[in-house]
N, C-alpha and C positions, 0 to 999 in steps of 0.2 A: 573400357580399358582402365586399368588401375596403374597409378604411378608408384614406383617403389625406389628405394635407394639400396644399393648393394656395393659390396667390396669384392674385388677379384680374389680368387683363391690361388695360392702357390704352395704346392705340397700340402694341401688341405689346411692352410693357415691363411686367414684374411689379411691382405696387405694393402697398402696405399690408401688413397682417399675414397670417399663414397661417390658413386655416380648414380644418376637418375635414369631409370629405364621404364618402359611400359610393359605390362603383362596382361593377358586376357584370362588368367585363371586366378583363383584365390590362393594367396601365399601368406605366410606369417614370418616374422623375424626369426632367423636361424635356418630357414629353408634354403636349399641350394637350387640355383637357376642356371640354365645354360645360355651362354652368349656366344653364338657361333661354336667354336671348338673348345672354348674355355668355360670354367665354372666360376660362379660368384655366390656369396652368401648374402641373403636379404638382411638389411639392418633396420629398415623401417618401411611401413606400408601406408598407402593412402596419403600421399603428400598433398598439401593444400592446393586445391584446384587453381587458385589465383597465382600461386608461385610458379606453376608450370604452364600457365595459359599461353604465354608468348612462344614457347617452343614445344608444345604438346605434339604437334604434327611431325616434329623432327626426332622424337624419342625413338631409340632403338627398341624393338619389341623382342622380349626374351621369352623363354619357355621354362616351365618347371622341370628340373632334372629328374630322371627316373630314379626310384629308390634302388640302391645296390644291395 
């Protein structure tokens, strides 16, 4: 699992603060991921393992959005 940071999208514009998620596929900054029924844009990838160690098991797992 890779840790990423992403911002939620509203009307295709990134809003709010960054949140940390887990993902099982390779993504890069700028890619769109699905979090339930909403989408977010990836802002950074491969967060420092030490930074997320304490809550790694609690990360919400996201999936890469299909290309439209």
